[in-house]
N, C-alpha and C positions, 0 to 999 in steps of 0.2 A: 710825414702826412701834408698832402697838399691842402693849402688854405684856399677857400672860395673867396676871389676877390669882392670887395664891395664896389658900388658905383662910385666915381671919381669925386662926386660932391661929399659924400658921406666919409670917404677916406681922408679927405682933407679936413674935414670938421673933426676928426677923432684925434684925442692926443696920442703921442707916440707911444706912452705906456700908461694906461688908465690906473694900474695898482700893480704893487709887487707884494703878494702874500708872503707871509714869514712863517706858514704852519704848514703840516704834512697834507691836509686836505685841500689847501689853496683857499681857504674861507676868509672873506672879509665883508664887512658892511659898506653898503652903498648910500649915499644921501639922497635915497627917493623915498618919499612918503606920501600918503594920502591920508584923509581923514579917516580910512579903515586899516591901512597898512602902517604898522608902527615899526617894522624893520624890515629892510630888504638885504639878502646876501647873495653874493657870487660864490661859486665853489667849484674847485677843479675836480674833486672825485665826488660827485654827487650821487649818493646811493641811499634813497630815502622814498618811503612811500610807493616802491616798486619803480621809481625812476632811475636808471643808472646811465650815468653820463661821464665820460673822461674827456676834459677839455682843457683849455688854457684860460684861467680866470682872469689873468691879468689883462685881457681884452675887454672885460667888463668895465663899464662905467656910466656916467651921466654927463649929457651935453645939454646945453641951452638951444633951443631953436623957437623963434616966434613967441618968447616969453614963457615957454613951457619947458620943462625939464624932460628930456628924453633919455630913458633908460635903455641900456644896451648890454648885452652879454649873451653867452651860450646856454648857460644853465643858471636859473635865478630862483631863489626862494624867498617866501614872504611871510612874515608874522603878522596875523590878523589881530587888530585890537581886541583885547579881551572883553572890553565894554560892549563891543558889537557882538562878537560871538565867543563862547567858551564852553566846550564840553557839552555840545548840544548834539540832537539827533534830527536833522532837519535837511530840507532841500535848500540849496543855495543857487541862485541864478547869477552867472559871472559874465561880465561884458569886458572883453579886452580889446583894446585899440592898438594895432601893432602895423608897421611896414611890412607888407607881404612881397615887396619887389623882388627880393632874392631867395625867396622861400617856396618851397613845394609842400610843406607840412610843419606843423609844430606839435608838441605834446604837452600835457599837463597832468599833474598828479595831486592829490589832496588827501587829507587826514580823513578817513571814513569809517564809520562804524563797521564792524563786522569783518574787516579784511584788512591785511595790509598792502596788497597789490592793488592799487588804482589808478593806473596809467592809461590815458585817453589820448586818441591821435585825432587832430583836425586838419583835413586835407585842403590845401590851397589850390585853386584852378590855375592852369598854366597862364601865364600872361599878365596874371594880377598885378597890379603896380599902385605904389604908393600907400598910405594909411588906410586900413581897412578895420571894420569892426566885427568882432566874432563873439555870439552868445553861447552859451551852454549852460546846463543844469547839473549840479553836483549831488547826487542821490546820498542820502543819509550822511551828510557832512558832519563831522565831529568838532575839527578846529580846537583840538586840546593841546597844542603845542608839542606834539609828537614827532613832526617831521625834523629833519638835520637841524640842528642848531634852534630848536624850539619854534620851527616854522609850521604853517597849515597848509599852504598851498605852494606849487612849484611849476615852473614851465621852462622847457629847452627847445632848441632848435632841432633835436635829433636825439638818438640813443647811441649808448655805447662811445665810440670814438667820434666827436663831432667837432665842426669847426665854424659853422654859419653862425651869423651874429642875429639875434632878435633886436629889433628896436621898438620899445614900448611906450606909447604916450599915456596911456592910461588904464587902470584895472579897477572896476567895480563890483562889489558884492551886494546882493539884494537877498534878504531872506524870504522864503516861499513857504506858506502854510505854518504849522506851529510844530515846535519841537516835542518828541515824545515823552509823556509824562513818566515820572519815576515814583517807585513806590517808597514808603518809610523805610528808614535804615535799620539793620540789625548787625550787631558786632560780630564778625568773625575771628575766631582764633584757630588758625591752620597749625597743626603740628605733624611734622615729617618724621619718622620714627623708623630707624633701620632693624629689622626684625632679630638679628643676631644680637647685637649689641645693645639693644633697647636704648641707644642715644638718639638724638635729633641729628639728622642729616641734612645738608645742603642739596637743592634740586633746582630744575627749571619748572615752571609751572604756568598753566594757562587757566583762566577763570572766565567763563562766558554765560551770559544769561540768556534767556529763552529766544532774544533776537540776534544773538552773536556777539552782543556788546561785551567788552573786558572793562570793568570797573578801573580807573586809573590807579596803578601802584600807589601804595603809600610809602612813607620813608622806612618802613620795615623791610621793603624790597632793597636787594642789594644795587647799586649803583654799577652800571657797566661802562667803561670808558669806549668811546666811540670816537676816533681821531682825537680834537681837543674838547669834546664835549662829553658829558656824562649823562647817561639815560637810564631809566628805570622800566619803561615800555620798550622792550626789546623786539624788532623785527626778525621774525623768520623769513628771509627773503626767498621768493619763490625760485628764483633762477640759481641762487648759490647755496641756499641752505635746506630748502623743503624737500624731503623725501619720506619722512617718516611721522610727521606731526599729525595726531589723529584730529585734527578739527580745522574747519574752514577758515576760522579766524587764525592768523599767524602772528597775532601779537602774543608776546609773552613776558615774564619777568623771573628774575633769579632769587629764591630766598633761602636763608641759611637756617633751615630746620623749623623756624616759627615766623608765621606771617600773621599780621594783625590790621583789620581794616573795619571800617563802617561803610557798608554796601547796601544798596537796595534790596528789600526782602524779595525773596521769590527762588525760583529753582535755578540752579547753575550747573554747569559742565564743568568738571575739574580734571586738567590733564597735569600729571605729573611724569618727568623724564629725567633721569639721572645717568647717561652713559649706557653703553650697550650690554653692560654686564647685570643691568636690571631690566624688569619689565617697564614698558610705558602703560602708565595706569589711565584710565578713564573712568571718573565716578561721577554720578548724579548727586548733589547735594542740595539742601535746601536752607535758605536763610529766613529765620522769623523775625517779623519787625520787633523792635525794641527788646531784644532777648541776647543773651551770651550765647553765640553759636559755636560750640568746640568741635572742630572736626579733626579727628586723628587718622592719618594714612601710614600703613606699615609698608615699607619697602624692603623687599627680599632680595638679598645678593645671590641671585640664582647661578651666575657663573663667576666663581672666585678666582680670576686669573692670578691674581697675586700669591696664593696660595700653591700655586705650580711654578711660581718664580717668574711669572710674566708681568711686566708692568706697563700700563698705557701711558703713552705721552703724545704731545703735539710739538712738532719741531719748528713751527713757523707761526707765530702771531705777533702782533706789535701793540705793546702798551708800553707807556711811559711810566718810569720809576724816578722820580726826582730825588726822593729819599726814601727811607724804610717805613715812615708811616703808611704808606700804601700798600704794603705788603699783605697786611689782614684781608682788604678789599680783594686783592688779585688772588689770593688763595682761596678766598670764599668761592670765586668762580672755578677754580681749579677743582675743588671739592664738589660744587654743584654739577659739574660735567664729568666727575670721576676721573680727572687727569692726574694721575700720580706724578709725571714729570711734564711740567709746562715750561717751555721755553720762551721767554719774553723778550722779543728782539728790538734792539735799535735798527734803525734805517738809515741810509745813506745814499748820497748821490755826489756827483762830481763837485758840489758846491758847498753841502751842508749836511746836517744829520738832524733826525727827527726820533721820537718815541725814545729819548735818551734813557740809559740806566745810570743809577747812582753808585753802583759798585759791580764787580765782576769777580770771576772765580769763586772762591768759598765765600769771600766776603758780599757776594750778590745773591747767594742762595738763601732761602728762606724755608722752613719745614714746619709742618703740622703734621703730627702722627707720621703715616706714610705717604705724604703728599709733598712735593718740592715745586717751587718756581725758581728760576735762576735765569742769567742773562744769556743773550745771545745777540748775533748781528745777521743782517742782510746786507751786505757791503764787501766789494763792490757791486754795482748794480746799474748796469747800462743795458739797453735793448740792442746794443752791438754785440757784445761778446756774451750776454745773459746774467742772471741773477744767482749769487752764491750765499751759503748759509754756513755759519758757523757758531758753534757753542762750547762751552766749558773752558775756554781760554781765560787767562788772567786779566785781559784788558782789551778795550775795543781796539781792534787791530785795523789800522786805516792809514793810508798814504795818499793824502789828498794831491800832491804833486806829482803822484806817479799812479794815478788812479786806475789805469789799465793794466798795471802789474798785478794781475789775479794771482800769479805765481807767488809774488811776495808775500801776500796776505795769507795763502794757504800754507806756506813753508812757516810763517811765523805762528799761525795757529796751531800748527801740529807742534811746534817748539814749545808752546806754552801748554801743551797737553789737551788741546781741543779737538774737535772733530770738525771735518768740512766736507759739505756738500753742495751740489747743484740743485736749484729751485725749478719749478715750472717745467717739469718734461713735457714735451711735445707740443709746448705752446710757442707758436712760429714766432710771436712778437718777441721773445727774448732771446732768440738764436742759442737756446741753451745747449744744442749740439755743439757748438764752437768751443765754449767754455770747457765741456767735457772732453771734447777732441784734444784739446791743448794740454789739459791738466792731468787727464788720466794716464798718459804715459810717463809722468813723472811720479807717479803714484800719490798723487795729492788730493784725491776725491774717495771720501769714505761711504758716502750714501748719496742716492739722488731722491728727490721728491716725486715720486710717481702717481701720488693719490691727492687730488684737490678737486674741490667743488664736486665730490661725489662721484668723479670720473677717475678711472684708472687710464694713465697715460703711459703706453707701455713701448712704442716703437723705438725710441733711442735708447731706452734702458736695455730693451733686449738686443739692439744691434750692438752696444757696447760689452754687454756679456758674452756675445757671440765673438768678439775680437779678444776674449780671454782675460778680460777686467774682472775683478771681483768687487761687485757694488751692491751695498745692502739697499733694501727697499724702504722708504719711510713715507709719511704721509704729513701734511701741513694744512690747516685751515686757512692760513694767511688772512685772519682778522686784522683790521676791519675792511680790507680790500676785497676779500673773498668771503669765506662762510665764518659762522659763529665757532669760536674756540671749541675743539673737540668734535666738530662735526665729521672729520675724518680724523684717525688717530693711529700712532706707530706702537705696536706692542713689542717689547724688548724683554727677552730672557736674561734675567741678571743671574749671575753664580754669586751666592754668598750675599752679604749685606746690600740692601738697595740704597744707592746713594746716585746723585747726578754722575759722578766720574763712572760709577760701575754701569750706570745705564748707557752711557756714552761708549763704554768699552764694548758692551754687548751689541750696541748698534754697528760699531765700527769692525766687529767682527761677523757681522752678518745674521745675527740672532735675532731676526725681526719679521714681522709681517705687518702689513698696512691694512687696516679695515674701517669700515664705517657702520659695522653691526656683527658679521660673523666672527668666530673663533677657528682658528685652524690648528689641528694638530698633524705633523708631519715628519716622517723619518725615512731614512732609506738605511738598510741593514742595522736599524736600532740607533743611527746617527741623526741628531737632530738639526733643525734649520741652521744653517750657516757653515755646517761641517764639510771638510774636504775628506772624502772617502777614497781610499786606495784599493784597486781591483786589477786582476789581471785579464787580459784580452779573452773576451768569450765568456767570462764569469757572470753569472745571472745575479741581478740584485733585486732586493725585495723592496718595492716601495708602498708605504702604508700612509694613508691621510685620511683625516675626518674633518668636516666643517660642521659646525654647530651654532646655534642661535638662539636667543630668548625669543619666542614666538610672536610676541607683541611687535617687534621690530620689523619681521619679515619672516617667510619660510624659505629655504633654501630648495633650489631646483637644479643646479648644475655644481659638477665638480670636475676639474680638468687637471691632468697632468701635463705639464709642457716641458718638453725637452728642446733646448735650443730654440725656444721661440715658438716651437710646433706642438700642436695639441695631438698627443700620441694615445691619449685614452679620456673619453669624457662619459660621465654618468649624467643621464637627464632622467629626472623623477617625473612622472606622469602628473603627480601632484606633488606640490611643495610639503616638506618635512622639517622639523626643527633639527634634524640631524642627516648627514649625508657623508658615504663613505665610498672611498674609491681606493683599489690595491691594484697594484702590477707587478708581475715578474718581468723584468727586462734583461735581456742579454746584452752586455757591453763590450763591443767591439771598438769603439772610440771615446775618448774623454768628452765629457758633456756636462753642461748644468742643467739642473732639474728643480723646477718649482711647481707649486699647486695654487690654483686659483679657484674660488667657490662664488657662486652668487645666487642671488634669491629672485622672486618675482617681480618686485617693484623696479620700473625703471620709466624714464622718459627723457627725451632730448633736452639739451640745455638751449635756452633761446638765443642767448647772446653768443654762444659758441656752437653752431649747429652741428660741426663734426663730432662732439661730444654728447655721450649719453650717461645721465645719472642713473645708477643702481646702487642696491645695497649688495656689498661685496668685500671680498678679501684676496689679496695676493701676498704669497710667503717670498721671502728672499730664498734664492737658491741654496740647494745643496750641490757640491760640487764633486762630480765624479771623475778621478784621474785613473786612466787606464794606463797601466805600466808607466806611470809618473809623467804622462803626457799633458800638457796643458789643456784646459777646457774650452779653447776656441773652437768655432764651427769651420771645419775645413771647406764645407760646401758654400755657407754664406759670407765668411769673413772676406774673402778677396773682392767681392763685389761691393760689400760695405766700406773697404778701404778706399777703393776707386772713387766712389761718391765723396766720401771725406774728403780726399785729398782735392777733387775737383772743387768742393765747396769752399775749402779753406784757400785756394787759389783766387776765388772770387773775392772772398774775405780781405785779402791783401790790399786790394785797390777800393773797396766799397766805401762809400761816403756816408757819413752820420745822417741818419733820417729819423728824426723823433718819433717814436710811438710809444714812449714810456710815459711814466707818472712824472709829477713835478715839471710840467712844461714851463711854468712861469719861473724855474729856479735854474735848470741845468743845461739846456741844450747847447747854448752858445760855449760855455765852458768846456762840455763834453766835446764837442765838435773840434775846439782848438787843440785840447790834449790827445785826441785822437790823432790829428795830423803830426802832433810831436812824437806820438808814440809810433807811428807807422814804420819807420825804419826798423825798430827793433821788433815790430809786429811781423814784417816780413822776414826776418831773420828767425824768429821763433817759430813762424809757419814752416818755412823751409827745414828746419831742424825737426819739428813734428812730423813732416811729411816723410822725412829720410827714415824716421823710426818706424812709421806705418809701412813704409816700402820694404824695410827689412823684415818687419812681422810678416808681410805677405808672402814673402821669399820662404820663410820658415814654415808656414802654413801650406802652401803648395808644394814644398820639398819633401819627398817622402822620408819618415825619420829612418835611420838604419838600425 
């Protein structure tokens, strides 16, 4: 990332290093206060109140100039003194005095009633120099400490990856008009009951009054770990999470079957969501003042996938577990979103680790009924070779002095009985095609993460399937960096007793589909997802598939049969339905992989990654058809794919490290040093890998005898 140079006078005045954060978000407090601001923070992964900024917080700090403390940083958050304003519903005038010399714009966000997303842009006229004063009004400000690290207001120099520094001399807040009046309170007792078992069940809920305001959660709501903080008001973030929440207010909370609160009397809209096997419920309720208001909600398990042997899981979320005492909290979240297999990942970089787990293997597993949580890792993790995932092994497999030896990690994970995968498919920032290109020939990759932020990312996966590799499809939400846990999920067919080891075995065998709503049945000649089917040349196969969905999530409109990455048959319904079927008789003259994709009506582009579109959809792992025992590579596509791969790997041989990854404050210098030390091995490894692909290309283009 290219840094924007400051003017020389500013550069000389700044300390060499303002601060060195020691946590995953890069958050630390700055000694900058006013009569209205009681806490100021800098943070590296700023995802709050709709503001999303990835930056280097170690560049933030405070300097003295003319007897004034000047605050500087890229993304800054402010906690407003509760004596000035707390849990209000009122306009607030803000006056910001900042140096505009190197800026063309800045952004602010605030805790607002009725919505989560409240990001606004201020344009700075070209040529503006020195400190300038900017005024704006916050509509329906709430200031209830719901922003990151209990902040109420945030400001940044940019969105997504940003590097320009803001220099702030003062921020003032002024209440405008009167705050909205509230009714007398009544007591709410909300019971969530599963229809079949008659037992209380956990779920995610929203509760909104006529103005769209959600009362602050009480202690009977489950706390959710968000980086180093714990929150009860949970943001359903527009860019990363929102696709099916049926209310304009995207604040929510998790409850474990029972929720109690004293809230203002009046009419409310209640939303209840518990994973795609259950309907999303919206119900109007009324709270009477000075009364006990008992509300019972029944949840119907409409699509019971475990009864068919399919268990949902999320292969990629980050939660710390310092000891076993946190298990009940983490499990409550797994149950609330109906994740039967929730992998909790430690995370590493070349310097340190975060989100540490207290135990691994069976010692790190925790079970309630047919729900499990267990330990996994995202490490090694560089934007140079990519991010990789591992789960089910007996310990955290990490070689800090050989950090680029992804192959050592994958081999040890497999030796310990775990599974190994590559994360973030098609996300160019992480060079995932390189890790996959290097490890797939060594049979070290079990699965790839094709589904994230509600977008199916298929190009690289299809390419490697077309090279003859058998790679299972998986989905990972990547909380807290991406979406809420369970937003996307991996369904795995388990033969026999459901355990984490059995789930991993099914995934490694390709018995999976990735989904954020639809379910898929798919077989060829009666053989299920993940199978390898042997046929003779010219034999006709019978492909049968059905997609189905709980209608409150979406209605299905498209179903596609995909052969070697090409749609060979598509069904498009004139009007969305809760089920969609697609069948095909296909004569097989060459080996191939075949998969099924279904999707619904809901879709929109992701703002921060405009190349991706979010939609309700599902994609299966392939069924592999081997004709006369031949491999399933694509004779048509594989040679060109191999040429591109080899060309790309040649570039990587000499490529310099350029930081575009997280934890900019911790690892770039160390990563760059280790890369140079690793480069001789890297060149040899690439040469050997290229030889493998050249040999495979000859096998593919040479007609078999």
